[in-house]
Residue frames as qw, qx, qy, qz and C-alpha x, y, z in Angstrom:
[[0.970, -0.169, 0.010, -0.176, -120.13, -77.05, 52.46],
 [0.802, 0.332, -0.315, 0.385, -116.50, -77.71, 51.49],
 [0.063, 0.611, -0.418, 0.669, -115.33, -75.17, 54.07],
 [0.734, -0.447, 0.207, -0.468, -117.42, -76.89, 56.74],
 [0.986, 0.041, -0.142, 0.077, -115.86, -80.24, 55.87],
 [0.542, 0.514, -0.388, 0.540, -112.37, -78.74, 56.09],
 [0.250, -0.589, 0.404, -0.654, -113.07, -77.50, 59.61],
 [0.803, -0.310, 0.237, -0.450, -114.81, -80.58, 60.96],
 [0.958, 0.174, -0.226, 0.034, -112.85, -83.48, 59.45],
 [0.626, -0.699, 0.300, 0.171, -109.86, -84.65, 61.55],
 [0.722, -0.199, 0.462, 0.475, -106.24, -85.19, 60.47],
 [0.055, -0.481, 0.345, 0.804, -106.36, -82.35, 57.95],
 [0.289, 0.346, 0.831, 0.325, -108.98, -83.97, 55.72],
 [0.186, 0.234, -0.055, -0.953, -110.93, -81.56, 53.55],
 [0.691, 0.080, -0.321, -0.642, -113.40, -84.14, 52.21],
 [0.872, -0.205, 0.358, -0.264, -114.71, -87.60, 53.15],
 [0.382, -0.413, 0.781, 0.271, -112.55, -90.62, 52.35],
 [0.623, 0.342, -0.411, -0.571, -114.99, -92.15, 49.90],
 [0.954, -0.061, 0.082, -0.282, -115.75, -95.80, 49.27],
 [0.941, 0.041, 0.134, 0.307, -112.45, -97.07, 47.86],
 [0.039, -0.932, 0.317, 0.173, -108.96, -95.61, 47.95],
 [0.589, 0.584, -0.559, -0.006, -105.66, -96.72, 46.33],
 [0.131, -0.431, 0.819, -0.356, -104.46, -98.28, 49.61],
 [0.729, 0.068, 0.519, -0.442, -107.63, -100.39, 49.83],
 [0.799, 0.523, -0.156, -0.251, -107.25, -101.37, 46.17],
 [0.281, 0.606, -0.736, 0.113, -103.66, -102.46, 46.74],
 [0.363, -0.232, 0.816, -0.386, -104.57, -104.73, 49.65],
 [0.782, 0.283, 0.358, -0.424, -107.66, -106.15, 47.91],
 [0.657, 0.623, -0.369, -0.210, -105.70, -106.69, 44.71],
 [0.113, 0.495, -0.848, 0.153, -102.93, -108.63, 46.42],
 [0.523, -0.057, 0.729, -0.437, -105.42, -110.75, 48.37],
 [0.807, 0.433, 0.109, -0.386, -107.27, -111.63, 45.16],
 [0.525, 0.619, -0.580, -0.067, -104.03, -112.54, 43.36],
 [0.093, -0.385, 0.868, -0.299, -102.87, -114.66, 46.32],
 [0.718, 0.081, 0.475, -0.503, -106.24, -116.42, 46.29],
 [0.735, 0.474, -0.353, -0.332, -105.47, -117.91, 42.86],
 [0.408, 0.352, -0.831, 0.138, -102.68, -120.29, 44.01],
 [0.322, -0.117, 0.729, -0.592, -104.64, -120.93, 47.20],
 [0.784, 0.248, 0.131, -0.554, -107.64, -122.03, 45.14],
 [0.667, 0.448, -0.583, -0.124, -105.33, -124.20, 43.03],
 [0.104, 0.320, -0.857, 0.390, -103.88, -125.71, 46.19],
 [0.581, 0.014, 0.502, -0.641, -107.37, -126.33, 47.56],
 [0.825, 0.342, -0.179, -0.411, -108.27, -128.20, 44.36],
 [0.588, 0.416, -0.685, 0.106, -105.12, -130.30, 44.73],
 [0.823, -0.487, -0.290, -0.037, -105.68, -130.95, 48.42],
 [0.484, 0.377, -0.414, 0.673, -102.54, -129.09, 49.54],
 [0.481, -0.524, -0.587, 0.387, -102.51, -128.69, 53.31],
 [0.243, -0.481, -0.252, 0.804, -103.59, -125.32, 54.69],
 [0.083, 0.114, 0.447, 0.883, -104.83, -123.82, 51.42],
 [0.239, -0.612, -0.681, -0.323, -108.54, -124.11, 52.16],
 [0.412, -0.698, -0.408, 0.420, -108.21, -122.32, 55.48],
 [0.301, -0.358, 0.129, 0.875, -106.08, -119.56, 53.98],
 [0.025, 0.343, 0.614, 0.710, -108.51, -119.15, 51.11],
 [0.315, -0.755, -0.570, -0.072, -111.24, -118.41, 53.65],
 [0.428, -0.552, -0.142, 0.701, -108.84, -116.00, 55.38],
 [0.197, -0.023, 0.374, 0.906, -108.51, -114.06, 52.14],
 [0.171, -0.570, -0.646, -0.477, -112.27, -114.00, 51.65],
 [0.422, -0.736, -0.447, 0.285, -112.62, -112.68, 55.19],
 [0.368, -0.352, 0.068, 0.858, -110.01, -109.97, 54.48],
 [0.040, 0.266, 0.528, 0.805, -111.92, -108.87, 51.39],
 [0.327, -0.690, -0.609, -0.212, -115.19, -108.77, 53.32],
 [0.480, -0.637, -0.294, 0.527, -113.54, -106.92, 56.20],
 [0.296, -0.112, 0.233, 0.920, -111.96, -104.39, 53.85],
 [0.106, -0.470, -0.580, -0.657, -115.32, -103.75, 52.19],
 [0.430, -0.723, -0.537, 0.066, -116.98, -103.31, 55.58],
 [0.448, -0.496, -0.116, 0.735, -114.32, -100.86, 56.82],
 [0.167, 0.099, 0.388, 0.901, -114.57, -98.86, 53.60],
 [0.235, -0.608, -0.617, -0.442, -118.36, -98.70, 53.94],
 [0.485, -0.697, -0.440, 0.293, -118.18, -97.60, 57.59],
 [0.430, -0.523, 0.015, 0.736, -115.62, -94.88, 56.95],
 [0.421, 0.409, 0.485, 0.648, -116.49, -93.52, 53.51],
 [0.045, -0.743, -0.218, -0.631, -118.34, -90.48, 54.87],
 [0.647, -0.590, -0.405, 0.264, -117.30, -90.61, 58.51],
 [0.071, 0.839, -0.190, 0.505, -116.15, -87.55, 60.47],
 [0.789, -0.602, 0.105, -0.064, -115.08, -89.67, 63.43],
 [0.125, 0.773, -0.622, 0.017, -111.32, -89.72, 64.04],
 [0.575, -0.283, 0.763, -0.088, -111.33, -93.32, 65.39],
 [0.802, 0.423, 0.414, -0.073, -112.96, -94.54, 62.18],
 [0.462, 0.850, -0.253, -0.021, -110.56, -92.55, 60.03],
 [0.215, -0.646, 0.730, -0.063, -107.69, -94.05, 61.99],
 [0.761, 0.026, 0.636, -0.123, -109.20, -97.52, 61.47],
 [0.729, 0.672, 0.052, -0.119, -109.15, -96.93, 57.71],
 [0.295, 0.762, -0.568, 0.098, -105.35, -96.73, 57.98],
 [0.378, -0.516, 0.719, -0.274, -104.67, -99.09, 60.88],
 [0.917, 0.085, 0.309, -0.238, -106.34, -102.19, 59.42],
 [0.707, 0.633, -0.314, -0.009, -103.65, -102.41, 56.73],
 [0.159, 0.594, -0.739, 0.275, -100.54, -102.98, 58.91],
 [0.661, -0.228, 0.575, -0.425, -102.57, -105.43, 61.01],
 [0.920, 0.322, 0.075, -0.209, -102.74, -107.66, 57.91],
 [0.338, 0.736, -0.586, -0.031, -99.01, -107.77, 57.18],
 [0.287, -0.383, 0.856, -0.197, -98.20, -110.60, 59.60],
 [0.758, 0.232, 0.512, -0.329, -101.22, -112.63, 58.43],
 [0.720, 0.666, -0.095, -0.170, -100.26, -112.32, 54.77],
 [0.111, 0.689, -0.716, 0.035, -96.60, -113.04, 55.50],
 [0.489, -0.203, 0.820, -0.217, -97.40, -116.32, 57.27],
 [0.786, 0.436, 0.282, -0.334, -99.64, -117.22, 54.35],
 [0.426, 0.713, -0.507, -0.231, -96.68, -117.26, 51.96],
 [0.187, -0.372, 0.906, -0.080, -95.46, -120.48, 53.60],
 [0.631, 0.282, 0.666, -0.281, -98.76, -122.11, 52.57],
 [0.600, 0.719, 0.004, -0.352, -98.73, -120.75, 49.02],
 [0.167, 0.699, -0.639, -0.276, -95.24, -121.58, 47.79],
 [0.384, -0.152, 0.910, 0.033, -95.57, -125.41, 48.14],
 [0.658, 0.552, 0.423, -0.288, -98.46, -125.18, 45.68],
 [0.500, 0.833, -0.167, -0.170, -96.11, -123.81, 43.03],
 [0.328, 0.654, -0.671, 0.121, -92.79, -125.47, 43.88],
 [0.898, -0.174, -0.404, 0.021, -91.66, -128.85, 45.19],
 [0.713, -0.296, -0.232, 0.591, -88.59, -127.42, 46.94],
 [0.080, -0.961, -0.021, 0.262, -87.38, -123.98, 48.02],
 [0.656, 0.694, -0.122, 0.272, -84.48, -122.37, 46.16],
 [0.485, -0.831, 0.269, 0.048, -82.07, -122.20, 49.10],
 [0.860, -0.100, 0.338, 0.369, -79.62, -124.69, 47.57],
 [0.552, 0.637, 0.190, 0.503, -78.95, -122.30, 44.70],
 [0.117, -0.938, 0.102, -0.309, -78.41, -119.34, 47.02],
 [0.756, -0.573, 0.286, 0.136, -76.11, -121.39, 49.25],
 [0.796, 0.182, 0.294, 0.497, -73.98, -122.28, 46.21],
 [0.284, 0.828, 0.101, 0.473, -73.97, -118.63, 45.16],
 [0.441, -0.876, 0.163, -0.108, -72.87, -117.54, 48.63],
 [0.837, -0.312, 0.321, 0.313, -70.05, -120.08, 48.59],
 [0.665, 0.449, 0.265, 0.535, -68.92, -118.94, 45.15],
 [0.080, 0.903, 0.055, 0.419, -69.01, -115.25, 46.10],
 [0.355, -0.829, 0.301, -0.310, -67.50, -115.35, 49.57],
 [0.477, 0.365, -0.777, 0.191, -65.83, -118.74, 49.89],
 [0.058, -0.078, -0.839, 0.536, -67.94, -119.41, 52.97],
 [0.231, -0.646, -0.671, -0.282, -71.48, -119.09, 54.31],
 [0.059, 0.397, -0.241, 0.884, -71.73, -115.59, 55.84],
 [0.633, -0.480, -0.133, -0.592, -74.96, -116.44, 57.67],
 [0.912, -0.303, -0.251, 0.117, -73.07, -119.15, 59.56],
 [0.681, 0.162, -0.237, 0.674, -69.62, -117.58, 59.74],
 [0.033, -0.701, 0.032, -0.711, -70.60, -114.09, 60.96],
 [0.665, -0.657, 0.064, -0.350, -71.69, -115.11, 64.43],
 [0.949, -0.133, -0.100, 0.269, -68.84, -117.63, 64.65],
 [0.585, 0.307, -0.132, 0.739, -66.09, -115.06, 64.04],
 [0.074, -0.387, 0.210, -0.895, -67.83, -112.41, 66.20],
 [0.513, -0.386, -0.763, -0.072, -69.51, -114.41, 68.99],
 [0.150, 0.051, -0.470, 0.869, -69.73, -111.49, 71.43],
 [0.061, -0.605, -0.773, 0.182, -72.96, -111.13, 73.42],
 [0.020, -0.622, -0.156, 0.767, -72.77, -107.32, 73.29],
 [0.093, 0.224, -0.572, -0.783, -72.71, -107.38, 69.48],
 [0.129, -0.333, -0.906, -0.225, -75.58, -109.82, 69.37],
 [0.071, -0.639, -0.585, 0.495, -77.49, -107.58, 71.78],
 [0.037, 0.481, -0.160, -0.861, -76.87, -104.56, 69.55],
 [0.165, 0.024, -0.756, -0.633, -78.09, -106.38, 66.46],
 [0.142, -0.458, -0.876, 0.055, -81.10, -107.79, 68.33],
 [0.016, -0.594, -0.352, 0.723, -81.98, -104.27, 69.52],
 [0.149, 0.332, -0.402, -0.840, -81.91, -102.99, 65.93],
 [0.192, -0.156, -0.896, -0.369, -83.93, -105.96, 64.68],
 [0.119, -0.535, -0.763, 0.342, -86.46, -105.46, 67.50],
 [0.030, 0.509, 0.115, -0.852, -86.71, -101.71, 66.85],
 [0.070, 0.014, -0.685, -0.725, -87.70, -102.43, 63.24],
 [0.123, -0.468, -0.871, -0.084, -91.08, -103.73, 64.41],
 [0.093, -0.720, -0.440, 0.529, -91.92, -100.25, 65.75],
 [0.206, -0.099, 0.377, 0.898, -91.07, -98.39, 62.54],
 [0.077, -0.463, -0.688, -0.554, -94.59, -98.53, 61.12],
 [0.301, -0.791, -0.528, 0.071, -96.54, -97.27, 64.16],
 [0.401, -0.540, -0.057, 0.737, -93.88, -94.66, 64.97],
 [0.152, -0.034, 0.436, 0.886, -93.87, -93.21, 61.46],
 [0.111, -0.537, -0.731, -0.406, -97.60, -93.59, 60.91],
 [0.313, -0.794, -0.479, 0.207, -98.66, -91.72, 64.05],
 [0.362, -0.461, 0.062, 0.808, -95.93, -89.09, 63.73],
 [0.093, 0.090, 0.534, 0.836, -96.89, -88.25, 60.16],
 [0.173, -0.621, -0.725, -0.243, -100.62, -88.47, 60.87],
 [0.339, -0.785, -0.390, 0.342, -100.39, -85.97, 63.73],
 [0.300, -0.578, 0.147, 0.745, -97.89, -83.59, 62.13],
 [0.041, -0.188, 0.589, 0.785, -98.52, -83.81, 58.37],
 [0.621, 0.211, 0.091, -0.750, -102.09, -85.08, 58.18],
 [0.829, 0.120, 0.501, -0.216, -103.98, -88.03, 56.76],
 [0.734, 0.660, -0.102, -0.124, -102.89, -87.76, 53.15],
 [0.250, 0.712, -0.644, 0.130, -99.18, -87.98, 53.91],
 [0.511, -0.304, 0.752, -0.285, -99.67, -90.77, 56.46],
 [0.856, 0.331, 0.323, -0.233, -101.66, -92.69, 53.85],
 [0.570, 0.740, -0.354, -0.042, -98.90, -92.10, 51.30],
 [0.069, -0.591, 0.780, -0.195, -96.24, -93.53, 53.65],
 [0.660, -0.052, 0.686, -0.301, -98.44, -96.52, 54.43],
 [0.811, 0.536, 0.038, -0.232, -99.14, -97.11, 50.74],
 [0.369, 0.704, -0.606, 0.039, -95.38, -97.25, 50.07],
 [0.332, -0.377, 0.813, -0.295, -94.99, -99.70, 52.95],
 [0.778, 0.197, 0.494, -0.335, -97.86, -101.90, 51.78],
 [0.705, 0.649, -0.222, -0.179, -96.58, -101.88, 48.19],
 [0.139, 0.621, -0.762, 0.123, -93.19, -103.05, 49.43],
 [0.513, -0.160, 0.774, -0.335, -94.69, -105.82, 51.56],
 [0.811, 0.386, 0.289, -0.331, -97.02, -107.02, 48.80],
 [0.562, 0.694, -0.437, -0.107, -94.18, -107.04, 46.29],
 [0.050, -0.498, 0.842, -0.204, -91.95, -109.01, 48.64],
 [0.655, 0.007, 0.648, -0.389, -94.73, -111.45, 49.53],
 [0.807, 0.516, -0.017, -0.285, -95.35, -112.16, 45.86],
 [0.405, 0.639, -0.652, 0.054, -91.65, -112.90, 45.35],
 [0.380, -0.377, 0.771, -0.346, -91.73, -115.14, 48.42],
 [0.764, 0.145, 0.583, -0.235, -94.10, -117.58, 46.76],
 [0.724, 0.668, -0.121, -0.120, -92.75, -117.17, 43.23],
 [0.547, 0.527, -0.555, 0.339, -89.12, -117.60, 44.35],
 [0.748, -0.631, -0.065, -0.195, -89.35, -119.36, 47.74],
 [0.477, 0.407, -0.599, 0.499, -86.34, -119.28, 50.06],
 [0.677, -0.597, -0.429, -0.038, -86.77, -120.51, 53.64],
 [0.108, -0.888, 0.296, -0.335, -83.61, -118.86, 54.99],
 [0.351, 0.463, -0.757, 0.301, -80.54, -120.06, 56.93],
 [0.311, -0.261, 0.713, -0.572, -82.22, -120.86, 60.24],
 [0.857, 0.144, 0.277, -0.410, -84.55, -123.30, 58.46],
 [0.767, 0.535, -0.342, -0.093, -82.14, -124.55, 55.78],
 [0.349, 0.477, -0.730, 0.344, -79.10, -125.30, 57.93],
 [0.613, -0.326, -0.698, 0.175, -79.18, -127.70, 60.93],
 [0.242, 0.100, 0.939, -0.222, -81.12, -127.97, 63.16],
 [0.107, -0.250, -0.703, -0.657, -83.71, -126.83, 60.56],
 [0.211, -0.575, -0.763, 0.208, -86.16, -125.63, 63.22],
 [0.004, 0.875, 0.282, 0.394, -86.19, -121.88, 62.74],
 [0.019, 0.765, -0.305, 0.566, -85.09, -119.10, 65.09],
 [0.715, -0.284, -0.528, 0.361, -83.24, -120.01, 68.27],
 [0.357, -0.912, -0.133, 0.154, -82.72, -117.76, 71.28],
 [0.529, 0.698, -0.179, 0.448, -79.98, -115.31, 70.35],
 [0.598, -0.174, -0.380, 0.684, -77.04, -114.32, 72.51],
 [0.009, -0.588, -0.057, -0.807, -77.43, -111.13, 74.48],
 [0.094, -0.019, -0.655, 0.749, -79.02, -109.74, 77.62],
 [0.328, 0.410, 0.498, -0.690, -82.47, -108.16, 77.13],
 [0.503, 0.499, -0.193, -0.679, -83.25, -107.44, 73.48],
 [0.189, 0.212, -0.926, -0.250, -82.33, -110.98, 72.48],
 [0.126, 0.295, 0.897, -0.304, -85.29, -112.21, 74.53],
 [0.358, 0.565, 0.247, -0.701, -87.61, -109.46, 73.28],
 [0.358, 0.451, -0.563, -0.592, -86.71, -110.19, 69.66],
 [0.069, 0.051, -0.994, -0.075, -87.19, -113.92, 70.17],
 [0.340, 0.398, 0.652, -0.548, -90.77, -113.25, 71.31],
 [0.500, 0.599, -0.100, -0.617, -91.45, -111.89, 67.82],
 [0.357, 0.478, -0.719, -0.355, -89.42, -114.30, 65.72],
 [0.141, -0.062, 0.976, -0.154, -90.31, -117.52, 67.55],
 [0.451, 0.481, 0.627, -0.414, -93.99, -116.86, 66.80],
 [0.430, 0.740, 0.026, -0.517, -93.85, -114.89, 63.58],
 [0.100, 0.553, -0.709, -0.427, -91.21, -116.58, 61.44],
 [0.889, 0.216, 0.342, -0.216, -92.18, -119.31, 58.99],
 [0.583, -0.179, 0.613, 0.503, -90.16, -121.32, 56.43],
 [0.436, 0.701, 0.444, 0.348, -90.60, -118.76, 53.66],
 [0.015, 0.979, 0.165, 0.115, -89.73, -115.21, 52.77],
 [0.649, -0.508, 0.130, 0.551, -85.96, -114.89, 52.88],
 [0.349, -0.117, 0.434, 0.822, -85.28, -113.46, 49.40],
 [0.328, 0.528, -0.316, 0.717, -85.30, -110.53, 49.20],
 [0.292, -0.258, -0.661, 0.642, -85.05, -109.40, 52.81],
 [0.145, -0.757, -0.477, -0.422, -88.39, -107.69, 53.45],
 [0.517, -0.708, -0.246, 0.414, -86.99, -106.43, 56.76],
 [0.415, -0.266, 0.222, 0.841, -84.33, -104.47, 54.90],
 [0.119, 0.402, 0.572, 0.705, -86.63, -103.43, 52.05],
 [0.277, -0.795, -0.502, -0.197, -89.44, -102.16, 54.28],
 [0.514, -0.648, -0.149, 0.543, -87.07, -100.53, 56.78],
 [0.368, -0.065, 0.317, 0.872, -85.42, -98.67, 53.90],
 [0.032, -0.583, -0.566, -0.582, -88.76, -97.52, 52.46],
 [0.410, -0.815, -0.405, 0.057, -89.91, -96.26, 55.85],
 [0.531, -0.475, 0.013, 0.701, -86.58, -94.53, 56.47],
 [0.254, 0.163, 0.418, 0.857, -86.70, -92.76, 53.10],
 [0.196, -0.722, -0.536, -0.391, -90.27, -91.69, 53.79],
 [0.515, -0.731, -0.293, 0.340, -89.23, -90.40, 57.22],
 [0.499, -0.062, 0.123, 0.856, -86.50, -88.28, 55.66],
 [0.019, -0.323, -0.323, -0.889, -89.16, -85.99, 54.21],
 [0.485, -0.561, -0.464, -0.484, -92.24, -86.62, 56.33],
 [0.703, -0.705, -0.086, -0.031, -90.78, -87.07, 59.82],
 [0.501, 0.670, -0.402, 0.372, -87.22, -85.67, 59.79],
 [0.372, -0.651, 0.513, -0.418, -86.82, -85.99, 63.55],
 [0.920, -0.125, 0.342, -0.144, -87.26, -89.76, 63.25],
 [0.752, 0.614, -0.238, -0.012, -84.91, -90.05, 60.27],
 [0.137, 0.673, -0.692, 0.222, -81.51, -90.25, 62.08],
 [0.575, -0.253, 0.697, -0.345, -82.76, -92.97, 64.43],
 [0.878, 0.318, 0.271, -0.236, -84.43, -94.96, 61.64],
 [0.581, 0.706, -0.404, 0.005, -81.37, -94.65, 59.39],
 [0.119, -0.574, 0.768, -0.257, -79.10, -95.95, 62.15],
 [0.715, -0.040, 0.617, -0.326, -81.41, -98.89, 62.84],
 [0.830, 0.517, 0.029, -0.206, -81.72, -99.71, 59.14],
 [0.377, 0.703, -0.598, 0.078, -77.94, -99.77, 58.66],
 [0.313, -0.380, 0.812, -0.312, -77.56, -102.06, 61.68],
 [0.814, 0.173, 0.389, -0.396, -80.42, -104.21, 60.43],
 [0.687, 0.597, -0.371, -0.184, -78.54, -104.96, 57.20],
 [0.239, 0.455, -0.826, 0.233, -75.90, -106.74, 59.27],
 [0.477, -0.189, 0.643, -0.569, -78.26, -108.04, 61.96],
 [0.866, 0.203, 0.056, -0.453, -80.44, -110.15, 59.64],
 [0.710, 0.427, -0.557, 0.055, -77.34, -112.09, 58.55],
 [0.013, 0.451, -0.736, 0.504, -75.86, -112.32, 62.05],
 [0.565, -0.087, 0.597, -0.563, -78.99, -113.94, 63.53],
 [0.192, -0.025, 0.939, 0.284, -79.27, -116.31, 60.53],
 [0.479, 0.553, 0.464, -0.499, -82.56, -114.86, 59.32],
 [0.619, 0.761, -0.004, -0.195, -81.12, -114.17, 55.86],
 [0.804, 0.112, 0.204, 0.547, -78.33, -115.03, 53.49],
 [0.286, -0.481, 0.086, 0.824, -76.00, -112.15, 52.70],
 [0.113, 0.146, 0.605, 0.775, -77.31, -111.88, 49.12],
 [0.101, -0.703, -0.703, -0.047, -80.80, -111.23, 50.52],
 [0.253, -0.671, -0.225, 0.660, -79.62, -107.86, 51.86],
 [0.062, -0.275, 0.375, 0.883, -78.68, -106.11, 48.57],
 [0.081, -0.369, -0.808, -0.452, -81.80, -107.63, 47.05],
 [0.207, -0.724, -0.602, 0.266, -83.81, -106.02, 49.85],
 [0.191, -0.540, 0.026, 0.819, -82.06, -102.69, 49.34],
 [0.018, -0.002, 0.617, 0.787, -82.82, -102.71, 45.61],
 [0.146, -0.549, -0.803, -0.181, -86.45, -103.63, 46.31],
 [0.220, -0.716, -0.419, 0.513, -86.83, -100.79, 48.80],
 [0.136, -0.399, 0.247, 0.872, -85.25, -98.26, 46.45],
 [0.022, -0.203, -0.755, -0.623, -87.47, -99.40, 43.57],
 [0.173, -0.668, -0.723, 0.035, -90.67, -99.14, 45.63],
 [0.209, -0.675, -0.212, 0.675, -89.73, -95.71, 46.94],
 [0.101, -0.212, 0.457, 0.858, -88.93, -94.51, 43.41],
 [0.070, -0.409, -0.806, -0.422, -92.28, -95.80, 42.12],
 [0.203, -0.744, -0.584, 0.253, -94.25, -94.09, 44.89],
 [0.202, -0.572, 0.039, 0.794, -92.33, -90.83, 44.44],
 [0.088, 0.000, 0.633, 0.769, -92.87, -90.98, 40.69],
 [0.115, -0.586, -0.771, -0.222, -96.62, -91.51, 41.07],
 [0.237, -0.741, -0.390, 0.493, -96.80, -88.65, 43.58],
 [0.185, -0.371, 0.266, 0.870, -94.98, -86.29, 41.22],
 [0.004, -0.231, -0.722, -0.652, -97.33, -87.08, 38.36],
 [0.209, -0.667, -0.713, -0.053, -100.39, -86.59, 40.53],
 [0.281, -0.874, -0.281, 0.278, -99.35, -83.45, 42.40],
 [0.399, 0.869, -0.115, 0.270, -96.38, -82.04, 40.52],
 [0.056, 0.673, -0.628, 0.387, -93.97, -82.76, 43.40],
 [0.568, -0.021, -0.814, 0.123, -93.01, -85.78, 45.47],
 [0.372, -0.459, -0.634, 0.499, -93.60, -84.07, 48.82],
 [0.015, -0.867, -0.304, -0.394, -95.75, -81.02, 49.35],
 [0.322, 0.322, -0.380, 0.805, -94.02, -78.14, 51.07]]
């Protein structure tokens, strides 16, 4: 029977997925934890909390349904769904952080970071960078890197799934989800709205200088950005985690992803998405998450990456 499963299951699976996996537990756990301040906000009458609380209940119900549908499935679309539903939630949960943090704090902590930036650099790098280098070609380069970041997850996920199999794709996605969930938790425990909301005109992303990628990037940021989530830079943290995963699981993608990640460290400051101190904080977060996932993998299998 086990041999039959190994032949018939797609993506290198040798046995059914089962009812609940660590990736599902991670998502469900974060959603339950985030529901606590949302419930508190609902009791206090804080705007938006009731709706987001129902969103979290719907995510839990949807996760349970997907797990039930796929636990013994041999269908490759259903196995793919068991992975794909997770990154589809990242944007929803990110936007939710802007609803949660006002429950816990009266004001964001930007003023403290602005003072720290001034003390460290004698200026505000998020304002000065584009002023001292106002060239459209540089802005276009940074916008291209920032835009490319949004394709890291599908590019790595499908590459690893088709070349290394389900287990390694799930491992890379677990590392990504752990990084996002960790950052999201910090976003509502230590809220920072970021330069393009803190400094005038206080309205969020504006169309960047450039030619093509500035417009493409603005399509993402004008819809997706909210006054929350600047410290640490989740863009940098997640890009670093995915790049480190690609080094072992998708080496052909690694040079491209490394180049984009290095550019992204400068780009997030140039386009006023982050303060400069958010970048090293994002790097440390990414390194910590990657070390945790590697450590868990070693304990479970005896090596971080199977040969």
